[in-house]
PDB file with SEQRES, HELIX, SHEET and CRYST1 records, atoms N, CA, C and O in Angstrom:
SEQRES   1 A   55  MET ARG GLY PRO GLY ALA PRO VAL ASN THR PRO ALA PRO          
SEQRES   2 A   55  PRO ASP GLU PRO PRO GLY GLY PRO ASP GLU PRO ALA GLU          
SEQRES   3 A   55  PRO ALA GLU ASP SER PRO GLN LEU ARG ARG LEU ARG ALA          
SEQRES   4 A   55  ARG ILE ALA GLU GLU ASN ARG LEU ARG ARG TRP LEU ARG          
SEQRES   5 A   55  ARG ALA LEU                                                  
HELIX    1 AA1 PRO A   32  ALA A   54  1                                  23    
CRYST1    1.000    1.000    1.000  90.00  90.00  90.00 P 1           1          
ATOM      1  N   MET A   1      -7.552  32.476 -13.500  1.00  0.00           N  
ATOM      2  CA  MET A   1      -8.846  32.500 -12.785  1.00  0.00           C  
ATOM      3  C   MET A   1      -8.598  32.273 -11.290  1.00  0.00           C  
ATOM      4  O   MET A   1      -7.901  31.347 -10.877  1.00  0.00           O  
ATOM      5  N   ARG A   2      -9.191  33.144 -10.523  1.00  0.00           N  
ATOM      6  CA  ARG A   2      -9.033  33.025  -9.023  1.00  0.00           C  
ATOM      7  C   ARG A   2     -10.438  32.829  -8.467  1.00  0.00           C  
ATOM      8  O   ARG A   2     -11.443  33.107  -9.122  1.00  0.00           O  
ATOM      9  N   GLY A   3     -10.464  32.348  -7.256  1.00  0.00           N  
ATOM     10  CA  GLY A   3     -11.751  32.133  -6.606  1.00  0.00           C  
ATOM     11  C   GLY A   3     -12.021  30.658  -6.362  1.00  0.00           C  
ATOM     12  O   GLY A   3     -11.137  29.830  -6.580  1.00  0.00           O  
ATOM     13  N   PRO A   4     -13.219  30.311  -5.915  1.00  0.00           N  
ATOM     14  CA  PRO A   4     -13.546  28.915  -5.690  1.00  0.00           C  
ATOM     15  C   PRO A   4     -13.430  28.093  -6.926  1.00  0.00           C  
ATOM     16  O   PRO A   4     -13.896  28.478  -7.999  1.00  0.00           O  
ATOM     17  N   GLY A   5     -12.806  26.959  -6.775  1.00  0.00           N  
ATOM     18  CA  GLY A   5     -12.694  26.031  -7.896  1.00  0.00           C  
ATOM     19  C   GLY A   5     -11.398  26.297  -8.731  1.00  0.00           C  
ATOM     20  O   GLY A   5     -11.082  25.509  -9.623  1.00  0.00           O  
ATOM     21  N   ALA A   6     -10.689  27.343  -8.462  1.00  0.00           N  
ATOM     22  CA  ALA A   6      -9.449  27.640  -9.156  1.00  0.00           C  
ATOM     23  C   ALA A   6      -8.372  26.596  -8.777  1.00  0.00           C  
ATOM     24  O   ALA A   6      -8.281  26.189  -7.618  1.00  0.00           O  
ATOM     25  N   PRO A   7      -7.578  26.179  -9.743  1.00  0.00           N  
ATOM     26  CA  PRO A   7      -6.531  25.227  -9.429  1.00  0.00           C  
ATOM     27  C   PRO A   7      -5.473  25.853  -8.504  1.00  0.00           C  
ATOM     28  O   PRO A   7      -5.067  26.999  -8.698  1.00  0.00           O  
ATOM     29  N   VAL A   8      -5.060  25.127  -7.555  1.00  0.00           N  
ATOM     30  CA  VAL A   8      -4.054  25.644  -6.627  1.00  0.00           C  
ATOM     31  C   VAL A   8      -2.851  24.680  -6.645  1.00  0.00           C  
ATOM     32  O   VAL A   8      -2.989  23.462  -6.536  1.00  0.00           O  
ATOM     33  N   ASN A   9      -1.660  25.299  -6.789  1.00  0.00           N  
ATOM     34  CA  ASN A   9      -0.428  24.542  -6.858  1.00  0.00           C  
ATOM     35  C   ASN A   9       0.228  24.561  -5.472  1.00  0.00           C  
ATOM     36  O   ASN A   9       0.905  25.535  -5.145  1.00  0.00           O  
ATOM     37  N   THR A  10       0.053  23.535  -4.659  1.00  0.00           N  
ATOM     38  CA  THR A  10       0.706  23.530  -3.335  1.00  0.00           C  
ATOM     39  C   THR A  10       1.710  22.370  -3.353  1.00  0.00           C  
ATOM     40  O   THR A  10       1.330  21.207  -3.490  1.00  0.00           O  
ATOM     41  N   PRO A  11       2.963  22.699  -3.215  1.00  0.00           N  
ATOM     42  CA  PRO A  11       3.997  21.610  -3.128  1.00  0.00           C  
ATOM     43  C   PRO A  11       4.002  20.952  -1.760  1.00  0.00           C  
ATOM     44  O   PRO A  11       3.581  21.561  -0.777  1.00  0.00           O  
ATOM     45  N   ALA A  12       4.478  19.707  -1.688  1.00  0.00           N  
ATOM     46  CA  ALA A  12       4.590  19.049  -0.415  1.00  0.00           C  
ATOM     47  C   ALA A  12       5.587  19.733   0.488  1.00  0.00           C  
ATOM     48  O   ALA A  12       6.509  20.358  -0.036  1.00  0.00           O  
ATOM     49  N   PRO A  13       5.477  19.665   1.822  1.00  0.00           N  
ATOM     50  CA  PRO A  13       6.501  20.231   2.669  1.00  0.00           C  
ATOM     51  C   PRO A  13       7.847  19.607   2.403  1.00  0.00           C  
ATOM     52  O   PRO A  13       7.914  18.413   2.110  1.00  0.00           O  
ATOM     53  N   PRO A  14       8.959  20.391   2.496  1.00  0.00           N  
ATOM     54  CA  PRO A  14      10.234  19.804   2.107  1.00  0.00           C  
ATOM     55  C   PRO A  14      10.739  18.676   3.004  1.00  0.00           C  
ATOM     56  O   PRO A  14      11.569  17.881   2.563  1.00  0.00           O  
ATOM     57  N   ASP A  15      10.263  18.581   4.255  1.00  0.00           N  
ATOM     58  CA  ASP A  15      10.764  17.547   5.110  1.00  0.00           C  
ATOM     59  C   ASP A  15      10.014  16.234   4.985  1.00  0.00           C  
ATOM     60  O   ASP A  15      10.375  15.259   5.643  1.00  0.00           O  
ATOM     61  N   GLU A  16       8.981  16.184   4.157  1.00  0.00           N  
ATOM     62  CA  GLU A  16       8.257  14.937   3.911  1.00  0.00           C  
ATOM     63  C   GLU A  16       8.850  14.181   2.793  1.00  0.00           C  
ATOM     64  O   GLU A  16       9.144  14.788   1.763  1.00  0.00           O  
ATOM     65  N   PRO A  17       9.071  12.803   2.906  1.00  0.00           N  
ATOM     66  CA  PRO A  17       9.579  12.055   1.746  1.00  0.00           C  
ATOM     67  C   PRO A  17       8.502  11.953   0.695  1.00  0.00           C  
ATOM     68  O   PRO A  17       7.317  12.111   0.990  1.00  0.00           O  
ATOM     69  N   PRO A  18       8.916  11.685  -0.546  1.00  0.00           N  
ATOM     70  CA  PRO A  18       7.935  11.622  -1.621  1.00  0.00           C  
ATOM     71  C   PRO A  18       6.852  10.568  -1.420  1.00  0.00           C  
ATOM     72  O   PRO A  18       5.736  10.753  -1.904  1.00  0.00           O  
ATOM     73  N   GLY A  19       7.140   9.472  -0.725  1.00  0.00           N  
ATOM     74  CA  GLY A  19       6.188   8.462  -0.463  1.00  0.00           C  
ATOM     75  C   GLY A  19       5.090   8.793   0.554  1.00  0.00           C  
ATOM     76  O   GLY A  19       4.048   8.144   0.650  1.00  0.00           O  
ATOM     77  N   GLY A  20       5.399   9.821   1.281  1.00  0.00           N  
ATOM     78  CA  GLY A  20       4.413  10.298   2.292  1.00  0.00           C  
ATOM     79  C   GLY A  20       4.860   9.842   3.638  1.00  0.00           C  
ATOM     80  O   GLY A  20       5.666   8.919   3.759  1.00  0.00           O  
ATOM     81  N   PRO A  21       4.319  10.512   4.701  1.00  0.00           N  
ATOM     82  CA  PRO A  21       4.758  10.137   6.083  1.00  0.00           C  
ATOM     83  C   PRO A  21       4.195   8.907   6.630  1.00  0.00           C  
ATOM     84  O   PRO A  21       4.694   8.407   7.639  1.00  0.00           O  
ATOM     85  N   ASP A  22       3.145   8.356   6.012  1.00  0.00           N  
ATOM     86  CA  ASP A  22       2.471   7.151   6.540  1.00  0.00           C  
ATOM     87  C   ASP A  22       3.159   5.809   6.163  1.00  0.00           C  
ATOM     88  O   ASP A  22       2.861   4.757   6.728  1.00  0.00           O  
ATOM     89  N   GLU A  23       4.081   5.896   5.193  1.00  0.00           N  
ATOM     90  CA  GLU A  23       4.757   4.671   4.766  1.00  0.00           C  
ATOM     91  C   GLU A  23       6.013   4.424   5.571  1.00  0.00           C  
ATOM     92  O   GLU A  23       6.984   5.170   5.455  1.00  0.00           O  
ATOM     93  N   PRO A  24       6.004   3.376   6.392  1.00  0.00           N  
ATOM     94  CA  PRO A  24       7.175   3.125   7.217  1.00  0.00           C  
ATOM     95  C   PRO A  24       8.310   2.541   6.348  1.00  0.00           C  
ATOM     96  O   PRO A  24       8.082   1.976   5.278  1.00  0.00           O  
ATOM     97  N   ALA A  25       9.516   2.704   6.854  1.00  0.00           N  
ATOM     98  CA  ALA A  25      10.677   2.124   6.208  1.00  0.00           C  
ATOM     99  C   ALA A  25      10.555   0.599   6.261  1.00  0.00           C  
ATOM    100  O   ALA A  25       9.952   0.059   7.189  1.00  0.00           O  
ATOM    101  N   GLU A  26      11.129  -0.103   5.261  1.00  0.00           N  
ATOM    102  CA  GLU A  26      11.071  -1.560   5.237  1.00  0.00           C  
ATOM    103  C   GLU A  26      11.856  -2.133   6.425  1.00  0.00           C  
ATOM    104  O   GLU A  26      13.006  -1.753   6.648  1.00  0.00           O  
ATOM    105  N   PRO A  27      11.236  -3.049   7.190  1.00  0.00           N  
ATOM    106  CA  PRO A  27      11.981  -3.629   8.298  1.00  0.00           C  
ATOM    107  C   PRO A  27      13.018  -4.628   7.761  1.00  0.00           C  
ATOM    108  O   PRO A  27      12.864  -5.238   6.704  1.00  0.00           O  
ATOM    109  N   ALA A  28      14.086  -4.750   8.566  1.00  0.00           N  
ATOM    110  CA  ALA A  28      15.167  -5.642   8.105  1.00  0.00           C  
ATOM    111  C   ALA A  28      14.684  -7.081   8.010  1.00  0.00           C  
ATOM    112  O   ALA A  28      15.109  -7.813   7.116  1.00  0.00           O  
ATOM    113  N   GLU A  29      13.788  -7.508   8.928  1.00  0.00           N  
ATOM    114  CA  GLU A  29      13.219  -8.817   8.950  1.00  0.00           C  
ATOM    115  C   GLU A  29      11.793  -8.774   9.428  1.00  0.00           C  
ATOM    116  O   GLU A  29      11.482  -8.118  10.422  1.00  0.00           O  
ATOM    117  N   ASP A  30      10.905  -9.484   8.711  1.00  0.00           N  
ATOM    118  CA  ASP A  30       9.473  -9.549   9.122  1.00  0.00           C  
ATOM    119  C   ASP A  30       9.324 -10.369  10.340  1.00  0.00           C  
ATOM    120  O   ASP A  30      10.097 -11.302  10.558  1.00  0.00           O  
ATOM    121  N   SER A  31       8.321 -10.047  11.175  1.00  0.00           N  
ATOM    122  CA  SER A  31       8.011 -10.823  12.355  1.00  0.00           C  
ATOM    123  C   SER A  31       7.387 -12.169  11.913  1.00  0.00           C  
ATOM    124  O   SER A  31       6.841 -12.273  10.815  1.00  0.00           O  
ATOM    125  N   PRO A  32       7.471 -13.126  12.727  1.00  0.00           N  
ATOM    126  CA  PRO A  32       6.849 -14.456  12.434  1.00  0.00           C  
ATOM    127  C   PRO A  32       5.352 -14.310  12.182  1.00  0.00           C  
ATOM    128  O   PRO A  32       4.795 -14.966  11.302  1.00  0.00           O  
ATOM    129  N   GLN A  33       4.708 -13.445  12.960  1.00  0.00           N  
ATOM    130  CA  GLN A  33       3.268 -13.280  12.730  1.00  0.00           C  
ATOM    131  C   GLN A  33       2.954 -12.680  11.381  1.00  0.00           C  
ATOM    132  O   GLN A  33       1.989 -13.064  10.719  1.00  0.00           O  
ATOM    133  N   LEU A  34       3.789 -11.727  10.980  1.00  0.00           N  
ATOM    134  CA  LEU A  34       3.586 -11.062   9.639  1.00  0.00           C  
ATOM    135  C   LEU A  34       3.866 -12.097   8.517  1.00  0.00           C  
ATOM    136  O   LEU A  34       3.170 -12.124   7.502  1.00  0.00           O  
ATOM    137  N   ARG A  35       4.861 -12.913   8.715  1.00  0.00           N  
ATOM    138  CA  ARG A  35       5.151 -13.987   7.703  1.00  0.00           C  
ATOM    139  C   ARG A  35       4.017 -14.936   7.599  1.00  0.00           C  
ATOM    140  O   ARG A  35       3.658 -15.325   6.488  1.00  0.00           O  
ATOM    141  N   ARG A  36       3.395 -15.357   8.746  1.00  0.00           N  
ATOM    142  CA  ARG A  36       2.217 -16.249   8.716  1.00  0.00           C  
ATOM    143  C   ARG A  36       1.062 -15.610   8.014  1.00  0.00           C  
ATOM    144  O   ARG A  36       0.374 -16.255   7.222  1.00  0.00           O  
ATOM    145  N   LEU A  37       0.837 -14.352   8.293  1.00  0.00           N  
ATOM    146  CA  LEU A  37      -0.279 -13.592   7.677  1.00  0.00           C  
ATOM    147  C   LEU A  37      -0.060 -13.547   6.154  1.00  0.00           C  
ATOM    148  O   LEU A  37      -0.996 -13.818   5.402  1.00  0.00           O  
ATOM    149  N   ARG A  38       1.121 -13.220   5.692  1.00  0.00           N  
ATOM    150  CA  ARG A  38       1.385 -13.128   4.264  1.00  0.00           C  
ATOM    151  C   ARG A  38       1.276 -14.513   3.626  1.00  0.00           C  
ATOM    152  O   ARG A  38       0.797 -14.627   2.498  1.00  0.00           O  
ATOM    153  N   ALA A  39       1.688 -15.516   4.286  1.00  0.00           N  
ATOM    154  CA  ALA A  39       1.552 -16.905   3.717  1.00  0.00           C  
ATOM    155  C   ALA A  39       0.057 -17.279   3.614  1.00  0.00           C  
ATOM    156  O   ALA A  39      -0.345 -17.908   2.635  1.00  0.00           O  
ATOM    157  N   ARG A  40      -0.780 -16.897   4.620  1.00  0.00           N  
ATOM    158  CA  ARG A  40      -2.183 -17.168   4.578  1.00  0.00           C  
ATOM    159  C   ARG A  40      -2.829 -16.444   3.392  1.00  0.00           C  
ATOM    160  O   ARG A  40      -3.622 -17.021   2.648  1.00  0.00           O  
ATOM    161  N   ILE A  41      -2.468 -15.160   3.234  1.00  0.00           N  
ATOM    162  CA  ILE A  41      -3.056 -14.335   2.206  1.00  0.00           C  
ATOM    163  C   ILE A  41      -2.665 -14.965   0.802  1.00  0.00           C  
ATOM    164  O   ILE A  41      -3.485 -15.048  -0.112  1.00  0.00           O  
ATOM    165  N   ALA A  42      -1.427 -15.379   0.704  1.00  0.00           N  
ATOM    166  CA  ALA A  42      -0.971 -15.967  -0.579  1.00  0.00           C  
ATOM    167  C   ALA A  42      -1.715 -17.288  -0.861  1.00  0.00           C  
ATOM    168  O   ALA A  42      -2.058 -17.560  -2.012  1.00  0.00           O  
ATOM    169  N   GLU A  43      -1.968 -18.104   0.166  1.00  0.00           N  
ATOM    170  CA  GLU A  43      -2.690 -19.333   0.021  1.00  0.00           C  
ATOM    171  C   GLU A  43      -4.150 -19.072  -0.373  1.00  0.00           C  
ATOM    172  O   GLU A  43      -4.712 -19.783  -1.205  1.00  0.00           O  
ATOM    173  N   GLU A  44      -4.759 -18.036   0.241  1.00  0.00           N  
ATOM    174  CA  GLU A  44      -6.151 -17.691  -0.137  1.00  0.00           C  
ATOM    175  C   GLU A  44      -6.194 -17.215  -1.572  1.00  0.00           C  
ATOM    176  O   GLU A  44      -7.135 -17.525  -2.303  1.00  0.00           O  
ATOM    177  N   ASN A  45      -5.210 -16.484  -1.973  1.00  0.00           N  
ATOM    178  CA  ASN A  45      -5.208 -16.007  -3.374  1.00  0.00           C  
ATOM    179  C   ASN A  45      -5.044 -17.145  -4.356  1.00  0.00           C  
ATOM    180  O   ASN A  45      -5.643 -17.156  -5.431  1.00  0.00           O  
ATOM    181  N   ARG A  46      -4.193 -18.135  -3.954  1.00  0.00           N  
ATOM    182  CA  ARG A  46      -4.057 -19.335  -4.847  1.00  0.00           C  
ATOM    183  C   ARG A  46      -5.305 -20.075  -4.955  1.00  0.00           C  
ATOM    184  O   ARG A  46      -5.671 -20.517  -6.045  1.00  0.00           O  
ATOM    185  N   LEU A  47      -6.009 -20.242  -3.843  1.00  0.00           N  
ATOM    186  CA  LEU A  47      -7.322 -20.994  -3.843  1.00  0.00           C  
ATOM    187  C   LEU A  47      -8.329 -20.260  -4.639  1.00  0.00           C  
ATOM    188  O   LEU A  47      -9.110 -20.885  -5.356  1.00  0.00           O  
ATOM    189  N   ARG A  48      -8.357 -18.906  -4.553  1.00  0.00           N  
ATOM    190  CA  ARG A  48      -9.307 -18.106  -5.340  1.00  0.00           C  
ATOM    191  C   ARG A  48      -9.042 -18.283  -6.799  1.00  0.00           C  
ATOM    192  O   ARG A  48      -9.988 -18.439  -7.571  1.00  0.00           O  
ATOM    193  N   ARG A  49      -7.779 -18.267  -7.227  1.00  0.00           N  
ATOM    194  CA  ARG A  49      -7.473 -18.398  -8.608  1.00  0.00           C  
ATOM    195  C   ARG A  49      -7.873 -19.784  -9.111  1.00  0.00           C  
ATOM    196  O   ARG A  49      -8.431 -19.914 -10.201  1.00  0.00           O  
ATOM    197  N   TRP A  50      -7.588 -20.819  -8.318  1.00  0.00           N  
ATOM    198  CA  TRP A  50      -7.977 -22.205  -8.644  1.00  0.00           C  
ATOM    199  C   TRP A  50      -9.473 -22.312  -8.824  1.00  0.00           C  
ATOM    200  O   TRP A  50      -9.956 -22.899  -9.792  1.00  0.00           O  
ATOM    201  N   LEU A  51     -10.220 -21.727  -7.859  1.00  0.00           N  
ATOM    202  CA  LEU A  51     -11.703 -21.864  -7.884  1.00  0.00           C  
ATOM    203  C   LEU A  51     -12.238 -21.097  -9.121  1.00  0.00           C  
ATOM    204  O   LEU A  51     -13.156 -21.577  -9.785  1.00  0.00           O  
ATOM    205  N   ARG A  52     -11.674 -19.921  -9.430  1.00  0.00           N  
ATOM    206  CA  ARG A  52     -12.081 -19.208 -10.624  1.00  0.00           C  
ATOM    207  C   ARG A  52     -11.933 -20.007 -11.900  1.00  0.00           C  
ATOM    208  O   ARG A  52     -12.803 -20.026 -12.771  1.00  0.00           O  
ATOM    209  N   ARG A  53     -10.764 -20.678 -11.969  1.00  0.00           N  
ATOM    210  CA  ARG A  53     -10.537 -21.539 -13.151  1.00  0.00           C  
ATOM    211  C   ARG A  53     -11.457 -22.772 -13.194  1.00  0.00           C  
ATOM    212  O   ARG A  53     -11.822 -23.257 -14.265  1.00  0.00           O  
ATOM    213  N   ALA A  54     -11.818 -23.259 -12.006  1.00  0.00           N  
ATOM    214  CA  ALA A  54     -12.625 -24.486 -11.975  1.00  0.00           C  
ATOM    215  C   ALA A  54     -14.074 -24.223 -12.330  1.00  0.00           C  
ATOM    216  O   ALA A  54     -14.757 -25.133 -12.799  1.00  0.00           O  
ATOM    217  N   LEU A  55     -14.566 -23.017 -12.125  1.00  0.00           N  
ATOM    218  CA  LEU A  55     -15.983 -22.698 -12.365  1.00  0.00           C  
ATOM    219  C   LEU A  55     -16.223 -22.296 -13.801  1.00  0.00           C  
ATOM    220  O   LEU A  55     -17.355 -21.995 -14.177  1.00  0.00           O  
TER     221      LEU A  55                                                      
END                                                                             
């Protein structure tokens, strides 16, 4: 079937990695600011889990 709504098979360009162009490579070491942010997010998640269990 051709026309509007027909399935189209379009492969990704060969120079793009499978993960996509928006995903940066992993840095060798996180910045102190990023480490603090991740620690804060982890703490908030711990508190949310604790609160969910307490209610």
